[in-house]
N, C-alpha and C positions, 0 to 999 in steps of 0.2 A: 599452649597450642592455639587456644582461642584467640589470644591477642595477636599472635603472629599471622594467623589467617586474616583477621580483621585488618591489620596494618598492611598486609599484602594486597588486600582488595580495595583499599582506599584510592590508590591511583586509578584503578579500573573504574571505580564508582564516579570519580571526578573527571574522567576522560571526556574530551571533546574531539571529535574528528570522525573520520570514516569508520563506520561499524559501531560507534559508541552507543547509538540508539538501541542496539540489541544487548550489548554487554553491560552497560552502565546500570540499568534496572536490575539485572541479575546480580551484580555485585552488591548493590544496595540491599537487595532482599537477603542475600547470604549474610551480610553484616548485621542486619536487623535480627535475623533468626538466631545467629550465634550469640548476639548480645542478650536477647530475651531468654534463650535457653540457659545461658550462663547465670544470669541474675536469678532465674527461677530455681536452678539447681543449687546455687550457693546460698541463697537467702530465704526464699519462700518455702522450699521443702523442709529445711531444718526448723523453721518457725512453726510450721504445721505439725511436724513431728513432736516438738517440745510441747505444744498445746495439747495434743492428743495424749502424750505421755503424762503430763501433769493432771489432766482430767481423769485419766485412768487411775492414777495414784490416789487422787482425792476420792473417787468413787469406791475404790477398794478399802480405803481408810474408813469411810462412812459405813460400809457394809460390815467391817470388822467391829466397829464400835456398836452397831446395832445388835450384832450377834452376841457380844460380850454383855450388853445390858439386858438382852433377852434371857441369857443363861443365869444372870444374877437374880432374877425375879423368882 
């Protein structure tokens, strides 16, 4: 959906002629916004989720090890 919208906006973004001074910047803004939102959603959010998840897992493992060593004393 994102790609079809971007491809359909390209002719409008590159248009020269009457009225293009109004519609061309709008098309470029829509293309940029869709591109940024897609990159953010597909790449940045999963990486952040993986980092938080692995940090949480490491912290829980550390807490469990400390509890086990505390009970052994």
